[in-house]
C-alpha positions as CSV (number, residue, x, y, z in Angstrom):
1,M,68.3,57.5,96.9
2,A,64.6,57.3,96.6
3,G,64.3,61.1,96.7
4,R,65.8,61.5,100.2
5,P,68.7,63.8,100.4
6,F,71.8,62.6,102.6
7,E,71.1,65.2,105.0
8,D,67.9,63.4,106.3
9,W,69.7,60.0,106.8
10,P,70.6,58.8,110.0
11,V,74.4,59.0,111.2
12,A,74.5,55.3,112.3
13,M,72.4,52.6,113.4
14,T,73.4,49.8,116.1
15,Y,72.5,46.6,117.1
16,V,73.8,45.3,120.9
17,P,72.8,42.1,121.9
18,M,72.0,41.8,125.6
19,Q,74.8,40.9,128.0
20,P,73.5,37.8,129.8
21,W,74.3,38.1,133.5
22,E,77.0,36.0,134.9
23,E,79.4,35.8,138.0
24,T,81.3,39.1,138.2
25,Y,85.1,39.9,139.3
26,E,85.7,41.5,142.6
27,P,85.8,45.2,142.3
28,A,89.4,45.6,142.6
29,K,90.0,42.8,139.8
30,A,87.5,44.6,137.6
31,L,89.3,48.1,137.9
32,Q,92.6,46.1,137.0
33,V,91.3,44.6,133.6
34,G,88.6,46.8,132.7
35,T,85.4,45.0,133.0
36,I,83.3,43.1,135.6
37,F,82.5,40.1,133.4
38,P,85.2,37.4,132.8
39,S,83.7,36.7,129.6
40,L,84.4,40.2,128.3
41,N,88.1,39.9,129.4
42,L,89.7,39.3,126.3
43,Q,93.3,39.7,125.0
44,F,93.7,43.1,122.9
45,L,95.5,42.4,119.8
46,G,95.6,46.2,118.3
47,G,94.2,45.1,115.1
48,K,96.1,42.1,114.6
49,R,94.4,38.7,114.0
50,P,94.8,35.8,116.5
């Protein structure tokens, strides 16, 4: 622990890569599927592996 109490540690650290810009869905389609980017429109498996 190198002399640092747990209370001083950060709660979390994240890494979020940049989303490259791409062609987007029309607004009505984006609301229907939950994203404006087609590449992020992925099937939800509820924790199951494909």
